[in-house]
N, C-alpha and C positions, 0 to 999 in steps of 0.2 A: 908840523903834526897833522895838518888838515890834509894831508895827501895821504898819510897813512891810514886815516878813519875812512877816506873816500874808497880807498882800494879794499880795506877791510868788508866795509860795506858791500860793495861789488862782487867780492868772493863770497861772502855770506849768500847774497840774493841766487849767484849761480849753483852755488851747492845745494840752495833749498830748491831750486828748479830742476837740474840737472844730476844731481848727486854728484858721486866722484868722479865722473867720466866728464862732467863740465868743466873740471880744473884741470884736466890734461892739457899739456901744451901743445897747441894743433901744430903750430911752427915744425916741430920735429917730425911729425907724422904726412904733413901736407906741402913738403918742399919740392920744389921742381916743376917743371911745365910737365901736363898729362901728353901722352902719345897720341899721334894722329893717325898711326898706322895700327893695324890688327897684330896682335904678339902670336907669334908661331906657338903651338901647344909644347915644345920644350921650353920656349921662353917662360910660358905660363907657369910650370912646373918649377922652374928655377927660383922665379919669384917668390912662389909659396914656400919653398924650401928656405930661401932667405927669411921671410916673415916669420916661420916658424922657430928657426934658430935664435932671432931676437927676442921672442917673448917667451 
C-alpha cells in the first residue's frame, strides 16, 4: 500500500507543477536516438505529416 501512496504523491506533485502535460508518457514521444545528419526538406515535410496524422 505504501508504493501506491508514494506514486499518488509523485503524480499529484507533478500535476500541480506542470499540469496535464507533466503526466504524459515521455517514453512514447522520445524513443530512439537523435539523428546526427541534417534532414532533407522532403524528409522534414514527411516527418511533420506523420506527426499531424498521429495528433
